[in-house]
Residue frames as a rotation matrix with the C-alpha (Angstrom) as fourth column:
GLY 1
-0.081 -0.578 -0.812 0.44
0.935 0.239 -0.263 -8.09
0.346 -0.780 0.521 -19.72
GLY 2
0.571 0.252 -0.781 1.29
0.665 -0.700 0.260 -4.97
-0.481 -0.668 -0.567 -17.74
ASN 3
0.821 -0.209 -0.532 3.38
-0.316 -0.942 -0.117 -1.88
-0.477 0.264 -0.838 -18.36
ASP 4
-0.222 -0.972 0.074 6.59
-0.498 0.178 0.849 -3.78
-0.838 0.152 -0.523 -19.13
SER 5
-0.287 0.191 0.939 4.76
0.619 0.785 0.030 -6.06
-0.731 0.589 -0.344 -21.56
MET 6
0.794 0.604 0.064 3.19
0.462 -0.532 -0.710 -3.09
-0.395 0.594 -0.701 -23.33
ASP 7
0.469 -0.724 -0.506 6.63
-0.617 -0.678 0.399 -1.47
-0.632 0.125 -0.765 -23.60
THR 8
-0.490 -0.645 0.586 8.00
-0.069 0.699 0.712 -4.70
-0.869 0.309 -0.387 -25.11
ALA 9
0.191 0.659 0.727 5.12
0.781 0.347 -0.519 -4.85
-0.594 0.667 -0.449 -27.59
LEU 10
0.902 0.129 -0.412 5.85
-0.068 -0.900 -0.431 -1.28
-0.426 0.417 -0.803 -28.69
LYS 11
-0.032 -0.986 -0.161 9.54
-0.638 -0.104 0.763 -2.14
-0.770 0.127 -0.626 -29.20
MET 12
-0.392 -0.029 0.919 8.50
0.457 0.861 0.223 -5.09
-0.798 0.508 -0.324 -31.38
GLU 13
0.666 0.719 0.199 6.28
0.579 -0.331 -0.745 -2.78
-0.470 0.611 -0.637 -33.43
ARG 14
0.721 -0.435 -0.539 9.08
-0.496 -0.868 0.036 -0.27
-0.484 0.241 -0.841 -33.96
ALA 15
-0.331 -0.877 0.349 11.62
-0.343 0.457 0.821 -2.98
-0.879 0.152 -0.452 -34.80
ALA 16
-0.041 0.406 0.913 9.28
0.722 0.643 -0.254 -4.44
-0.691 0.649 -0.320 -37.43
LEU 17
0.907 0.390 -0.157 8.81
0.208 -0.741 -0.638 -1.00
-0.365 0.547 -0.754 -39.01
GLN 18
0.339 -0.868 -0.363 12.57
-0.686 -0.492 0.536 -0.40
-0.644 0.067 -0.762 -39.14
LEU 19
-0.566 -0.578 0.587 13.14
-0.112 0.760 0.641 -3.78
-0.817 0.297 -0.495 -40.79
GLY 20
-0.471 0.494 -0.731 10.24
-0.882 -0.238 0.408 -3.39
0.028 0.837 0.547 -43.20
TYR 21
-0.979 0.105 -0.172 8.77
0.115 0.992 -0.051 -6.59
0.165 -0.070 -0.984 -41.77
ASP 22
-0.329 0.937 0.114 5.00
-0.449 -0.261 0.854 -7.01
0.831 0.230 0.507 -42.15
LEU 23
-0.629 0.084 -0.773 3.88
0.639 0.621 -0.453 -7.46
0.442 -0.779 -0.444 -38.54
ARG 24
0.043 0.690 0.723 0.92
-0.277 -0.687 0.672 -6.18
0.960 -0.229 0.161 -36.55
VAL 25
-0.717 -0.374 -0.588 1.31
0.473 0.358 -0.805 -5.89
0.512 -0.855 -0.080 -32.80
MET 26
0.172 0.808 0.564 -1.59
-0.259 -0.515 0.817 -5.36
0.950 -0.287 0.120 -30.41
GLY 27
-0.881 -0.445 0.159 -1.20
-0.232 0.115 -0.966 -5.06
0.412 -0.888 -0.205 -26.64
ILE 28
0.143 0.921 -0.361 -3.75
0.130 0.344 0.930 -6.82
0.981 -0.180 -0.071 -24.45
PRO 29
-0.197 -0.254 0.947 -4.08
-0.784 -0.539 -0.308 -5.48
0.589 -0.803 -0.092 -20.87
LYS 30
0.668 0.354 -0.654 -3.69
0.136 0.806 0.576 -7.98
0.732 -0.474 0.490 -18.04
THR 31
-0.539 -0.841 -0.042 -2.20
0.117 -0.025 -0.993 -7.13
0.834 -0.540 0.112 -14.66
VAL 32
0.234 0.614 -0.754 -3.45
0.861 0.229 0.454 -7.62
0.451 -0.755 -0.476 -11.10
ASP 33
-0.662 -0.522 -0.537 -1.62
0.706 -0.674 -0.215 -4.40
-0.250 -0.522 0.816 -10.24
ASN 34
0.344 0.916 0.208 -4.40
0.926 -0.294 -0.238 -2.63
-0.157 0.274 -0.949 -12.20
ASP 35
0.225 -0.366 -0.903 -2.00
0.273 -0.866 0.419 0.20
-0.935 -0.341 -0.095 -13.03
LEU 36
-0.482 -0.353 0.802 -2.03
0.855 0.009 0.518 0.39
-0.190 0.936 0.298 -16.83
PRO 37
-0.611 0.266 -0.746 -2.77
-0.130 -0.963 -0.237 3.92
-0.781 -0.048 0.623 -18.07
GLU 38
-0.761 0.325 -0.561 -5.53
-0.649 -0.376 0.662 4.74
0.004 0.868 0.497 -20.57
THR 39
-0.474 0.640 -0.604 -7.73
0.113 0.725 0.680 1.73
0.873 0.254 -0.416 -19.72
HIS 40
0.312 0.698 0.645 -10.56
-0.611 -0.373 0.699 1.94
0.728 -0.612 0.310 -17.17
HIS 41
0.412 -0.254 0.875 -9.27
-0.742 0.464 0.484 -1.23
-0.529 -0.849 0.002 -15.48
CYS 42
-0.503 -0.652 -0.568 -7.39
-0.842 0.517 0.152 -4.42
0.194 0.555 -0.809 -16.26
PRO 43
0.572 0.657 -0.491 -9.05
-0.529 0.753 0.391 -7.82
0.627 0.035 0.778 -16.72
GLY 44
0.054 -0.533 -0.845 -8.05
0.456 0.766 -0.454 -9.99
0.889 -0.360 0.284 -13.80
TYR 45
-0.763 -0.392 0.515 -7.87
-0.213 -0.599 -0.772 -7.27
0.611 -0.698 0.373 -11.18
GLY 46
0.041 0.886 0.462 -11.42
-0.889 -0.179 0.422 -7.87
0.456 -0.428 0.780 -9.94
SER 47
0.708 0.176 -0.684 -10.78
-0.012 0.971 0.238 -11.57
0.706 -0.161 0.690 -9.38
ALA 48
-0.299 -0.897 -0.325 -7.49
0.505 0.140 -0.852 -10.88
0.810 -0.418 0.412 -7.61
ALA 49
-0.602 0.155 0.784 -9.24
-0.563 -0.779 -0.278 -8.26
0.567 -0.608 0.555 -5.45
ARG 50
0.528 0.849 0.017 -11.87
-0.668 0.403 0.625 -10.81
0.524 -0.341 0.780 -4.50
TYR 51
0.427 -0.455 -0.782 -9.17
0.402 0.870 -0.286 -13.36
0.810 -0.192 0.554 -3.63
VAL 52
-0.652 -0.736 0.185 -7.29
0.201 -0.402 -0.893 -10.89
0.731 -0.545 0.410 -1.43
ALA 53
-0.311 0.609 0.729 -10.44
-0.816 -0.565 0.123 -9.70
0.487 -0.557 0.673 0.36
THR 54
0.717 0.591 -0.369 -11.58
-0.368 0.771 0.520 -13.28
0.592 -0.238 0.770 0.99
SER 55
0.113 -0.775 -0.621 -8.12
0.523 0.578 -0.626 -14.31
0.845 -0.255 0.471 2.22
VAL 56
-0.754 -0.383 0.534 -7.95
-0.162 -0.679 -0.716 -11.35
0.637 -0.626 0.450 4.60
ARG 57
0.162 0.897 0.410 -11.43
-0.837 -0.095 0.539 -12.09
0.523 -0.431 0.735 5.89
GLU 58
0.793 0.159 -0.588 -10.51
0.013 0.960 0.278 -15.70
0.609 -0.228 0.759 6.63
ALA 59
-0.118 -0.932 -0.343 -6.97
0.620 0.201 -0.759 -15.10
0.776 -0.302 0.554 7.89
GLY 60
-0.477 0.009 0.879 -8.25
-0.444 -0.865 -0.232 -12.20
0.759 -0.501 0.417 9.98
LEU 61
0.627 0.748 0.217 -10.62
-0.622 0.313 0.718 -14.51
0.470 -0.585 0.661 11.84
HIS 62
0.576 -0.517 -0.633 -7.75
0.513 0.832 -0.213 -16.92
0.637 -0.203 0.744 12.41
THR 63
-0.489 -0.813 0.318 -5.55
0.289 -0.494 -0.820 -14.15
0.823 -0.309 0.476 13.80
GLU 64
-0.075 0.553 0.830 -8.36
-0.720 -0.606 0.338 -12.88
0.690 -0.572 0.444 16.02
ALA 65
0.876 0.438 -0.202 -8.66
-0.220 0.736 0.640 -16.34
0.429 -0.516 0.741 17.56
MET 66
0.472 -0.796 -0.380 -4.89
0.782 0.577 -0.237 -16.43
0.408 -0.185 0.894 18.17
TYR 67
0.615 -0.209 0.761 -4.26
-0.171 -0.977 -0.130 -12.96
0.770 -0.050 -0.636 19.65
THR 68
0.893 -0.236 0.383 -2.81
-0.392 0.011 0.920 -14.45
-0.221 -0.972 -0.083 22.84
SER 69
0.398 -0.777 0.488 -0.05
0.369 0.622 0.690 -16.32
-0.840 -0.095 0.534 20.96
GLU 70
-0.485 -0.480 0.731 0.18
0.870 -0.177 0.461 -14.75
-0.092 0.859 0.503 17.48
THR 71
-0.151 0.473 -0.868 -0.69
0.530 -0.702 -0.475 -11.15
-0.834 -0.532 -0.144 18.14
VAL 72
0.159 0.112 -0.981 -0.04
-0.563 -0.806 -0.183 -9.54
-0.811 0.582 -0.065 14.74
THR 73
0.157 -0.110 0.982 -0.35
0.718 0.695 -0.037 -10.76
-0.679 0.710 0.188 11.16
VAL 74
-0.115 -0.237 -0.965 1.17
-0.520 -0.813 0.262 -8.98
-0.846 0.532 -0.030 8.16
LEU 75
0.303 0.258 0.917 -0.16
0.626 0.672 -0.396 -10.01
-0.719 0.694 0.042 4.74
VAL 76
-0.387 -0.562 -0.731 1.72
-0.247 -0.701 0.669 -8.72
-0.888 0.440 0.132 1.69
THR 77
0.694 0.624 0.360 0.03
0.266 0.242 -0.933 -8.32
-0.669 0.743 0.003 -1.68
VAL 78
-0.282 -0.709 0.647 1.74
0.940 -0.070 0.334 -7.79
-0.191 0.702 0.686 -5.01
GLY 79
0.820 0.475 0.320 1.87
0.536 -0.833 -0.136 -4.25
0.202 0.283 -0.938 -6.35
ARG 80
-0.116 -0.992 -0.052 5.25
0.965 -0.100 -0.242 -2.64
0.235 -0.079 0.969 -6.80
ASN 81
-0.951 -0.300 0.078 4.16
0.288 -0.948 -0.138 0.98
0.115 -0.108 0.987 -7.03
THR 82
-0.448 0.866 0.223 0.38
-0.578 -0.471 0.666 0.83
0.682 0.169 0.712 -6.78
GLY 83
-0.926 0.038 0.376 -1.86
-0.336 0.373 -0.865 -0.17
-0.173 -0.927 -0.333 -3.89
TRP 84
-0.235 0.902 -0.362 -4.96
-0.840 -0.001 0.543 -1.40
0.490 0.431 0.758 -5.73
LEU 85
-0.012 0.223 -0.975 -4.73
0.096 0.971 0.221 -4.94
0.995 -0.090 -0.033 -4.33
ALA 86
-0.852 -0.310 -0.421 -3.81
0.446 -0.009 -0.895 -3.80
0.274 -0.951 0.146 -0.84
ALA 87
-0.794 0.596 0.118 -6.78
-0.607 -0.767 -0.209 -1.42
-0.034 -0.238 0.971 -0.91
ALA 88
-0.158 0.767 -0.622 -9.09
-0.533 0.464 0.707 -4.24
0.831 0.444 0.335 -2.03
SER 89
-0.667 -0.136 -0.733 -8.47
0.434 0.728 -0.530 -5.98
0.606 -0.672 -0.426 1.29
GLY 90
-0.940 0.312 0.141 -10.64
-0.324 -0.679 -0.658 -3.29
-0.110 -0.664 0.739 2.86
LEU 91
-0.226 0.891 -0.394 -13.67
-0.695 0.136 0.706 -5.06
0.682 0.433 0.589 1.36
ALA 92
-0.360 0.023 -0.932 -13.22
0.369 0.922 -0.120 -7.70
0.857 -0.387 -0.341 4.06
ARG 93
-0.958 -0.162 -0.235 -13.93
0.277 -0.321 -0.906 -5.27
0.071 -0.933 0.353 6.88
MET 94
-0.128 0.987 0.100 -17.53
0.539 -0.015 0.842 -5.20
0.833 0.162 -0.530 8.10
GLU 95
0.900 0.360 -0.248 -16.99
0.381 -0.369 0.848 -4.01
0.214 -0.857 -0.469 11.69
ARG 96
0.698 -0.643 0.316 -14.32
-0.658 -0.750 -0.072 -1.88
0.283 -0.157 -0.946 13.37
SER 97
0.314 -0.569 0.760 -12.76
-0.637 0.467 0.613 -4.96
-0.704 -0.677 -0.216 14.91
ASP 98
0.860 0.084 0.504 -12.52
0.248 0.794 -0.555 -6.82
-0.447 0.602 0.661 11.57
ALA 99
-0.301 -0.951 0.067 -9.35
0.355 -0.047 0.934 -7.22
-0.885 0.305 0.351 9.55
PRO 100
-0.077 -0.995 -0.057 -7.66
0.811 -0.029 -0.584 -5.37
0.580 -0.091 0.810 8.00
HIS 101
0.585 0.239 -0.775 -6.90
0.737 -0.556 0.384 -2.88
-0.340 -0.796 -0.501 10.75
LEU 102
0.226 -0.570 -0.790 -4.09
-0.290 -0.814 0.504 -1.14
-0.930 0.115 -0.349 8.88
ILE 103
0.752 -0.058 0.657 -3.24
0.619 0.405 -0.673 -0.92
-0.227 0.912 0.340 5.17
CYS 104
0.035 -0.826 -0.562 0.17
0.043 -0.561 0.827 0.26
-0.998 -0.053 0.016 3.94
PHE 105
0.890 0.395 0.227 0.21
0.267 -0.049 -0.962 1.75
-0.369 0.918 -0.149 0.44
PRO 106
0.001 -0.920 0.392 3.20
0.974 0.090 0.208 2.03
-0.227 0.382 0.896 -1.92
GLU 107
0.177 0.143 0.974 1.94
0.630 -0.776 -0.001 5.49
0.756 0.614 -0.228 -2.86
ILE 108
0.885 0.196 0.422 2.33
-0.188 -0.678 0.710 6.80
0.425 -0.708 -0.563 0.70
THR 109
-0.073 -0.991 0.113 5.79
-0.488 -0.064 -0.870 7.39
0.870 -0.119 -0.479 2.18
PHE 110
0.559 0.254 -0.789 6.45
0.398 0.754 0.523 4.78
0.728 -0.606 0.321 4.87
SER 111
-0.028 -0.506 0.862 7.37
-0.709 -0.598 -0.374 6.11
0.705 -0.622 -0.342 8.31
PRO 112
-0.416 -0.177 -0.892 8.46
0.300 0.899 -0.318 3.40
0.858 -0.400 -0.321 10.79
ASP 113
-0.995 0.004 -0.104 7.60
0.097 -0.319 -0.943 5.55
-0.037 -0.948 0.317 13.80
ARG 114
-0.448 0.889 -0.096 4.13
-0.892 -0.451 -0.015 6.43
-0.057 0.079 0.995 12.52
PHE 115
-0.051 0.380 -0.924 3.51
-0.469 0.807 0.358 2.81
0.882 0.452 0.137 11.52
LEU 116
-0.653 -0.275 -0.706 4.53
0.407 0.659 -0.633 1.45
0.639 -0.700 -0.318 14.92
GLY 117
-0.925 0.370 0.091 2.36
-0.316 -0.609 -0.728 4.05
-0.214 -0.702 0.680 16.64
ASP 118
-0.144 0.905 -0.400 -0.64
-0.944 -0.005 0.329 2.90
0.295 0.425 0.855 14.59
VAL 119
-0.182 0.012 -0.983 0.08
-0.043 0.999 0.020 -0.76
0.982 0.046 -0.181 15.34
GLU 120
-0.921 -0.228 -0.315 0.33
0.296 0.113 -0.948 -0.02
0.251 -0.967 -0.037 19.05
ASP 121
-0.670 0.736 0.097 -2.97
-0.728 -0.626 -0.281 1.90
-0.146 -0.259 0.955 18.99
VAL 122
0.085 0.707 -0.702 -4.76
-0.723 0.529 0.444 -1.04
0.685 0.470 0.556 17.34
PHE 123
-0.434 -0.333 -0.837 -3.18
0.230 0.858 -0.460 -3.51
0.871 -0.392 -0.296 19.76
ARG 124
-0.999 0.050 0.021 -4.31
-0.036 -0.316 -0.948 -1.51
-0.041 -0.948 0.317 22.78
LEU 125
-0.374 0.922 -0.104 -7.83
-0.924 -0.380 -0.045 -1.32
-0.081 0.079 0.994 21.39
LEU 126
0.496 0.654 -0.571 -8.28
-0.782 0.622 0.033 -4.89
0.377 0.431 0.820 20.15
GLY 127
0.547 -0.350 0.760 -5.50
-0.455 0.638 0.621 -6.98
-0.703 -0.685 0.190 21.66
GLY 128
-0.144 -0.603 0.785 -3.98
0.573 0.596 0.562 -7.72
-0.806 0.531 0.260 18.24
ALA 129
0.155 0.164 -0.974 -3.72
-0.550 -0.804 -0.223 -6.42
-0.820 0.571 -0.035 14.70
PHE 130
0.219 -0.072 0.973 -4.01
0.736 0.667 -0.117 -7.54
-0.641 0.742 0.199 11.09
ILE 131
0.095 -0.343 -0.934 -2.00
-0.349 -0.891 0.291 -5.50
-0.932 0.298 -0.205 8.60
VAL 132
0.609 0.048 0.791 -2.05
0.689 0.462 -0.559 -5.56
-0.392 0.886 0.248 4.79
SER 133
0.168 -0.634 -0.755 0.80
-0.231 -0.770 0.595 -4.05
-0.958 0.075 -0.276 2.82
GLY 134
0.974 -0.059 -0.220 1.75
-0.215 0.078 -0.973 -3.59
0.074 0.995 0.064 -0.79
GLU 135
0.670 -0.743 -0.006 5.20
0.727 0.654 0.209 -4.91
-0.151 -0.144 0.978 -1.64
GLY 136
0.017 -0.723 0.691 6.75
0.802 -0.403 -0.442 -1.63
0.597 0.561 0.573 -2.76
LEU 137
0.861 0.285 -0.421 6.82
0.497 -0.648 0.577 0.55
-0.108 -0.706 -0.700 0.37
VAL 138
0.116 -0.827 0.551 9.25
0.606 -0.380 -0.699 3.47
0.787 0.414 0.457 0.07
ASP 139
-0.034 -0.227 -0.973 11.00
0.950 -0.308 0.039 5.62
-0.309 -0.924 0.226 2.65
GLY 140
0.584 0.323 -0.745 11.25
0.283 -0.941 -0.186 9.42
-0.761 -0.102 -0.641 2.74
GLU 141
-0.253 -0.767 -0.589 14.04
-0.473 -0.434 0.767 9.36
-0.844 0.473 -0.253 0.15
GLY 142
0.408 0.547 -0.731 12.05
-0.900 0.104 -0.424 7.23
-0.156 0.831 0.535 -2.28
HIS 143
-0.618 -0.679 -0.397 14.00
-0.706 0.701 -0.102 4.02
0.347 0.217 -0.912 -1.64
TYR 144
0.367 0.707 -0.605 12.23
-0.298 0.705 0.644 0.68
0.881 -0.056 0.469 -1.29
VAL 145
0.340 -0.210 0.917 12.38
-0.939 -0.133 0.318 -0.30
0.056 -0.969 -0.242 2.37
SER 146
0.393 -0.081 0.916 12.90
-0.390 0.887 0.246 -3.98
-0.833 -0.454 0.317 1.59
ALA 147
0.737 -0.164 -0.656 14.64
-0.635 0.167 -0.754 -4.27
0.233 0.972 0.019 -1.81
ASN 148
0.897 -0.393 0.201 16.69
0.272 0.851 0.450 -7.46
-0.348 -0.349 0.870 -1.72
ALA 149
0.413 -0.850 -0.326 20.44
-0.871 -0.473 0.130 -7.09
-0.265 0.231 -0.936 -1.94
GLY 150
0.084 -0.476 0.876 22.84
-0.084 0.872 0.482 -9.58
-0.993 -0.115 0.033 -3.51
ASP 151
-0.840 -0.531 0.108 23.62
0.016 0.175 0.984 -11.13
-0.542 0.829 -0.139 -6.87
VAL 152
-0.603 0.715 0.353 19.98
0.688 0.241 0.685 -11.65
0.405 0.656 -0.637 -7.87
SER 153
-0.650 0.261 -0.713 18.54
0.458 -0.615 -0.642 -8.26
-0.606 -0.744 0.281 -6.96
THR 154
-0.484 0.513 -0.708 16.54
-0.712 -0.702 -0.022 -7.37
-0.509 0.493 0.705 -10.07
ASP 155
0.257 0.639 0.725 13.86
0.093 0.730 -0.677 -9.06
-0.962 0.241 0.128 -12.16
ALA 156
-0.034 -0.275 0.961 13.85
0.904 0.401 0.147 -9.60
-0.425 0.874 0.235 -15.92
PHE 157
0.575 0.329 0.749 12.94
0.663 -0.724 -0.192 -5.95
0.479 0.607 -0.635 -16.50
GLY 158
-0.379 -0.861 0.339 15.59
0.410 -0.484 -0.773 -4.55
0.829 -0.154 0.537 -14.17
HIS 159
0.363 0.574 0.734 13.23
-0.468 -0.569 0.676 -3.85
0.806 -0.589 0.062 -11.24
PRO 160
-0.635 -0.587 0.503 14.40
-0.716 0.201 -0.669 -4.51
0.291 -0.784 -0.548 -7.66
GLU 161
-0.333 0.492 -0.805 13.13
0.316 0.862 0.396 -7.77
0.889 -0.122 -0.442 -6.13
LEU 162
-0.453 0.255 0.855 10.71
-0.676 -0.723 -0.142 -6.83
0.582 -0.642 0.500 -3.37
GLY 163
0.025 0.521 -0.853 9.97
0.089 0.849 0.521 -10.07
0.996 -0.089 -0.025 -1.56
GLY 164
-0.506 -0.464 -0.727 10.99
0.649 0.350 -0.675 -8.97
0.568 -0.814 0.124 1.91
VAL 165
-0.469 0.297 0.832 8.55
-0.392 -0.914 0.105 -6.29
0.791 -0.276 0.545 3.05
GLY 166
0.633 0.748 -0.200 6.60
-0.184 0.396 0.900 -8.73
0.752 -0.533 0.388 5.25
GLU 167
0.356 -0.599 -0.717 9.74
0.846 0.533 -0.026 -9.83
0.398 -0.598 0.696 7.06
TYR 168
-0.631 -0.570 0.526 10.85
0.352 -0.815 -0.461 -6.20
0.691 -0.106 0.715 7.34
LEU 169
-0.044 0.713 0.700 7.60
-0.583 -0.588 0.561 -5.21
0.812 -0.383 0.441 9.04
LYS 170
0.744 0.277 -0.608 7.70
0.210 0.767 0.606 -8.33
0.634 -0.579 0.513 11.21
ARG 171
-0.133 -0.893 -0.431 11.19
0.872 0.101 -0.478 -7.48
0.470 -0.440 0.765 12.48
LEU 172
-0.620 -0.057 0.782 10.14
-0.064 -0.990 -0.123 -3.88
0.782 -0.126 0.611 13.06
ILE 173
0.359 0.874 0.327 7.10
-0.512 -0.108 0.852 -4.85
0.780 -0.474 0.409 15.15
GLU 174
0.757 -0.082 -0.649 8.82
0.450 0.785 0.426 -7.57
0.474 -0.614 0.631 17.14
GLY 175
-0.233 -0.967 -0.106 11.97
0.805 -0.130 -0.579 -5.53
0.545 -0.220 0.809 17.72
ARG 176
-0.778 -0.092 0.622 10.30
-0.082 -0.966 -0.246 -2.30
0.623 -0.242 0.744 18.78
LEU 177
-0.034 0.875 0.483 6.95
-0.856 -0.275 0.438 -3.42
0.516 -0.398 0.758 20.24
GLY 178
-0.818 -0.378 0.434 7.75
-0.558 0.705 -0.439 -6.96
-0.140 -0.601 -0.787 21.34
LEU 179
0.205 0.957 0.205 4.57
-0.725 0.289 -0.625 -8.35
-0.658 -0.020 0.753 19.71
HIS 180
-0.506 -0.365 0.782 4.78
0.137 0.860 0.491 -11.81
-0.852 0.355 -0.385 18.15
THR 181
0.148 0.471 -0.870 4.15
-0.728 -0.543 -0.418 -11.34
-0.669 0.695 0.263 14.43
ARG 182
-0.067 -0.091 0.994 3.44
0.506 0.855 0.112 -13.65
-0.860 0.510 -0.012 11.50
ALA 183
-0.275 -0.067 -0.959 4.21
-0.690 -0.680 0.246 -12.55
-0.669 0.730 0.141 7.93
ILE 184
-0.061 0.337 0.940 2.29
0.437 0.856 -0.278 -14.24
-0.898 0.393 -0.199 5.11
ARG 185
-0.573 -0.176 -0.801 2.33
-0.595 -0.582 0.554 -13.90
-0.563 0.794 0.229 1.32
PRO 186
0.520 0.785 0.339 -0.44
-0.208 0.501 -0.840 -15.10
-0.829 0.366 0.424 -1.02
ASP 187
-0.511 -0.860 0.020 2.26
-0.140 0.106 0.984 -14.78
-0.848 0.500 -0.175 -3.70
ILE 188
-0.945 0.084 -0.317 1.21
-0.319 -0.006 0.948 -16.17
0.078 0.996 0.032 -7.10
CYS 189
-0.662 0.750 -0.015 -2.02
0.721 0.631 -0.285 -17.62
-0.204 -0.199 -0.958 -5.64
GLN 190
-0.063 0.658 -0.750 -3.62
0.217 -0.725 -0.654 -14.18
-0.974 -0.204 -0.097 -5.84
GLN 191
-0.406 -0.174 -0.897 -2.78
-0.739 -0.514 0.434 -14.12
-0.537 0.840 0.080 -9.55
CYS 192
-0.701 0.024 -0.713 -4.07
-0.560 0.601 0.571 -17.53
0.442 0.799 -0.408 -10.58
ALA 193
-0.857 0.409 0.315 -6.87
-0.041 0.554 -0.831 -18.62
-0.514 -0.725 -0.458 -8.21
MET 194
-0.830 0.518 -0.206 -9.44
-0.270 -0.050 0.962 -19.70
0.488 0.854 0.181 -10.80
HIS 195
-0.534 0.662 -0.526 -11.74
0.784 0.621 -0.013 -21.14
0.318 -0.419 -0.850 -8.13
ILE 196
-0.051 0.493 -0.869 -12.64
0.705 -0.598 -0.380 -17.59
-0.707 -0.632 -0.317 -7.16
ALA 197
-0.903 -0.360 0.235 -12.46
0.408 -0.544 0.733 -15.95
-0.136 0.758 0.639 -10.59
SER 198
-0.314 0.779 -0.543 -15.06
-0.198 -0.613 -0.765 -13.33
-0.928 -0.133 0.347 -11.48
LEU 199
0.143 0.469 0.871 -17.41
0.803 0.459 -0.379 -14.08
-0.578 0.754 -0.311 -14.38
THR 200
0.935 0.174 -0.309 -17.07
0.018 -0.894 -0.449 -10.44
-0.354 0.414 -0.839 -15.42
ASP 201
0.122 -0.978 -0.170 -13.28
-0.640 -0.208 0.740 -10.85
-0.759 0.019 -0.651 -15.55
ARG 202
-0.355 -0.241 0.903 -13.54
0.340 0.867 0.365 -14.01
-0.871 0.436 -0.226 -17.62
ASP 203
0.526 0.664 0.532 -15.90
0.754 -0.074 -0.653 -12.41
-0.394 0.744 -0.539 -20.13
GLU 204
0.897 -0.213 -0.387 -13.82
-0.290 -0.945 -0.154 -9.24
-0.332 0.250 -0.909 -20.39
GLY 205
-0.109 -0.965 0.238 -10.63
-0.364 0.262 0.894 -11.28
-0.925 0.011 -0.380 -20.80
VAL 206
-0.147 0.164 0.975 -12.19
0.765 0.644 0.007 -13.05
-0.627 0.747 -0.221 -23.77
MET 207
0.814 0.580 0.044 -13.45
0.490 -0.644 -0.588 -9.71
-0.313 0.500 -0.808 -25.11
VAL 208
0.571 -0.643 -0.510 -10.07
-0.540 -0.762 0.357 -7.94
-0.619 0.072 -0.782 -25.11
GLY 209
-0.416 -0.726 0.547 -8.40
-0.035 0.614 0.789 -10.94
-0.909 0.309 -0.281 -26.75
ARG 210
0.079 0.568 0.820 -11.07
0.865 0.370 -0.340 -11.19
-0.496 0.736 -0.461 -29.43
ASP 211
0.924 0.361 -0.124 -11.09
0.270 -0.848 -0.457 -7.48
-0.270 0.389 -0.881 -30.13
ALA 212
0.143 -0.946 -0.292 -7.28
-0.374 -0.325 0.869 -7.32
-0.917 -0.015 -0.400 -30.29
VAL 213
-0.536 -0.270 0.800 -7.48
0.526 0.634 0.567 -9.70
-0.660 0.725 -0.198 -33.24
ARG 214
0.428 0.796 0.428 -10.35
0.864 -0.222 -0.452 -7.73
-0.265 0.563 -0.783 -34.76
TYR 215
0.797 -0.179 -0.578 -8.45
-0.144 -0.984 0.106 -4.43
-0.587 -0.002 -0.809 -34.50
ALA 216
-0.269 -0.958 0.094 -5.30
-0.177 0.145 0.973 -6.03
-0.947 0.246 -0.209 -35.98
VAL 217
-0.287 0.252 0.924 -7.28
0.839 0.532 0.115 -7.35
-0.462 0.809 -0.364 -38.94
GLN 218
0.775 0.632 0.026 -8.65
0.587 -0.703 -0.403 -3.84
-0.236 0.327 -0.915 -39.46
GLY 219
0.443 -0.691 0.572 -5.07
0.472 -0.363 -0.803 -2.58
0.762 0.626 0.166 -39.76
HIS 220
0.838 -0.141 0.527 -4.32
-0.484 -0.640 0.597 -1.35
0.253 -0.756 -0.604 -36.24
SER 221
0.467 -0.730 -0.499 -0.83
0.656 0.664 -0.357 -1.96
0.592 -0.161 0.789 -34.87
GLY 222
-0.625 -0.773 0.112 1.37
0.449 -0.472 -0.759 -0.59
0.639 -0.424 0.642 -32.10
GLU 223
-0.256 0.639 0.725 -1.69
-0.682 -0.651 0.333 0.01
0.685 -0.409 0.603 -29.92
MET 224
-0.998 0.005 -0.058 -3.23
0.046 0.670 -0.741 -1.48
0.035 -0.743 -0.669 -26.78
VAL 225
-0.187 0.980 -0.073 -6.83
0.375 0.140 0.916 -2.57
0.908 0.144 -0.394 -26.43
THR 226
-0.931 -0.063 0.359 -8.51
-0.280 -0.506 -0.816 -0.60
0.233 -0.860 0.454 -23.64
LEU 227
-0.415 0.849 -0.326 -11.59
0.892 0.451 0.038 -1.26
0.179 -0.275 -0.945 -21.56
VAL 228
-0.868 0.225 0.442 -14.11
-0.163 -0.971 0.174 1.56
0.468 0.079 0.880 -21.73
VAL 229
-0.530 0.712 -0.461 -16.92
0.844 0.389 -0.369 1.92
-0.084 -0.584 -0.807 -19.17
PRO 230
-0.450 0.434 0.781 -19.62
0.229 -0.789 0.570 4.40
0.863 0.436 0.255 -20.25
PRO 231
-0.927 0.153 0.343 -21.32
-0.375 -0.433 -0.820 6.42
0.023 -0.888 0.459 -17.50
GLY 232
-0.053 0.963 -0.264 -24.58
-0.566 0.188 0.803 5.09
0.823 0.192 0.535 -16.13
GLU 233
0.199 0.221 0.955 -26.09
-0.970 0.183 0.159 3.21
-0.140 -0.958 0.251 -13.22
ARG 234
0.907 0.159 0.389 -25.78
-0.121 0.985 -0.120 -0.19
-0.402 0.061 0.913 -14.91
TYR 235
-0.016 -1.000 0.007 -22.25
-0.411 0.013 0.912 -1.51
-0.912 0.011 -0.411 -15.44
HIS 236
0.916 0.206 0.343 -21.37
0.225 0.445 -0.867 -2.02
-0.332 0.872 0.361 -19.07
CYS 237
0.114 -0.970 -0.213 -17.95
-0.223 -0.234 0.946 -2.41
-0.968 -0.060 -0.243 -20.63
THR 238
0.988 0.077 0.132 -16.72
0.113 0.211 -0.971 -2.11
-0.103 0.974 0.200 -24.20
THR 239
0.161 -0.986 0.042 -13.26
0.790 0.154 0.593 -1.87
-0.591 -0.062 0.804 -25.80
GLY 240
0.946 0.007 -0.323 -11.36
-0.170 -0.841 -0.514 0.90
-0.275 0.541 -0.794 -27.49
């Protein structure tokens, strides 16, 4: 899993040591957020990136054909604090007029005024706009702009639920610019679309699982398997 899963694995390792229980724990990286430290990348990210780029390419053409009635589309990717998936949508863009026209990153402080100015500029140039955003946009004070309020406001790890950024941006655009906006979420589809999975991802997923067992048998515990990419023109990946 991701950072929370690795933290849980480490707690299991420490608990076993305290109890004197013979247990070996190896972390296996897997997160579409692609934000685990120490590993070159995470298995699964490449496939999710391909899914997002393909979806934006297709949905962008749909939006372009509907500018007169559905002027703006906002597509929200997963990624609480990192914009890897949102950035991957840029692979869909071949020409200046192609989607995505704007990408909002969790790493960059969100300014409503600046955002609306950018949307208006694209609209004046093209007659519509396609926007991709990560789910964890933050304001100038570091607060999530769309964290859900209410009784169920955190996930299993205590993180704020961030499902509303698309609707937030939609309300902002329609309220301030008067442009009809559609908000869409690939949601879990971007995490499990096997029809578009990368062969490299599949092979590396098998490799990290296999080598996690191999390292455990060798006596390793309380560690995470990493993907290591040596320098060179030809892509090659090993584990550490």
